[in-house]
Steps between C-alpha positions, in 0.01 A plus 500: 500500500177572704242242575250691275747494208549125547125432493445709186789324318347165600164613359660604170672161467180315593296702253739413216449133569126543536465664161769298321235333281419650162272798509158361406358840426757536220610835623748654263846617609827616348749256650643380166841526340575846365243694701604829664355670805536832678447470878455748778505392860496663845653358814338475839697634806355574842792651686504854364260788555532619139621242245492457120639207303448402144648284227471519120589178310528363150440126474544266201373141482777274370273201516148417640660419839782755528569870463776759557424830668693833530399741775564854620363585843499779750441526872456814711397576855453828681449544874429837661408517868373851576779661302766374748602157378542463122589184318540455118577168340526437123627216286502398132517130398591323177433124480432216268338164558442168332139392571358149483117429486419163646161470328448777239154372391351496848263766634753630751842490349762436766860602428836541663832641389804708581794694363755770556426841666681839528384786724604855587377642830517834688355608834518792736383555854484828692416508870592826676335372819751207526831646622714198422400474128338806351590418143547176303544446124582175318529395135623186326421213268447131514528194270321173569231252409120520518261209531121494485182284483161613378175442309351663196135520390377609156191718491520504117737360246723805527445627859603315815547572872782359701619474860839381617726474798868580457820529699847640426844385606780742417836648595497880550762772513413826672643828623350671803534858626380583849520764766518419865552765770604748227772259376487372136569133421541314168462123480558267202400135514384194313240256635293197414124538535193280470184710452166391651235341284270763340186487285439655158168526311448631149352485149643362170417615149591239230549561132 
């Protein structure tokens, strides 16, 4: 976890305590048992030249303090350096979380949660200028657990904005095809991985 990520998480936790008192402006919200929400979020990554990441979620409040959420997400990155080096990276993620709100009637609604995750990934790299590896392709899937912390703010009774930090721990199986010095190789392996902490920001529509 970077120092910046640690500072932002500390601010989120501090904010939840600062606004833990009842909302004196009587702002309406939809954190009550039986409420449903559709959520769309985008993730923030800084390491790719061209990156897209999004998640569509359905969330149901099972009490004022807790909710369950089902998600489908996608990630993609494309790197092209002067038509010589090409890299494509795609993944689809299915996950579910139990979410707990520490103070649902506060202005900023701090929450945390976690649950199972499944992902399928595929990537390809072509580099004709690199003689030892001119071609690389990998695909596979992983199963693990996702944890997150975040805050939610309601602009109206049915529209809110949220920001959260999340990380993923999983075990992956992959198959790799590569070419080195005109020789083809195939590699199969399983491995354990802890993903770095990332940020997601989005909007919720309650009904």
